C-alpha positions, 0 to 999 in steps of 0.5 A: 515541551512537545510530547509525541505519542504513537498513532492510536488505533491504527498503523501505517504500512509501507509497501514498495511497488517496484518494476517487477511488481508493477504489471501484476499489481496494476492487473489486480488494481481494478479488483482492489478497494477504491481506497487502495486504487486512489493511494496507488494513483496518487503516489508518484512514481520515482526510479520505477517505484511507488512507495505506498504509505497505507494507514490500516485501522481494521481487518477490512478490504484494504487490509486484504489488499495490503496482504496481496501487495506484500505477496507480490513483494515476497514472490519477486 
């Protein structure tokens, strides 16, 4: 029997960067953490979107970056 447990100590956030958000996100990307820059660059684009799966463990720079990305989604 296989038992599945939720992730312990972190959670994963999905942020979709669509065509409306692409230019503003790429403009601020150099200011973001190297980790977010890497996730963005390694995520393939499909249908003019990037689906970023970001693991968050702490309220650190990556957390702040995710909040900025979410703000772009709210504005569009």
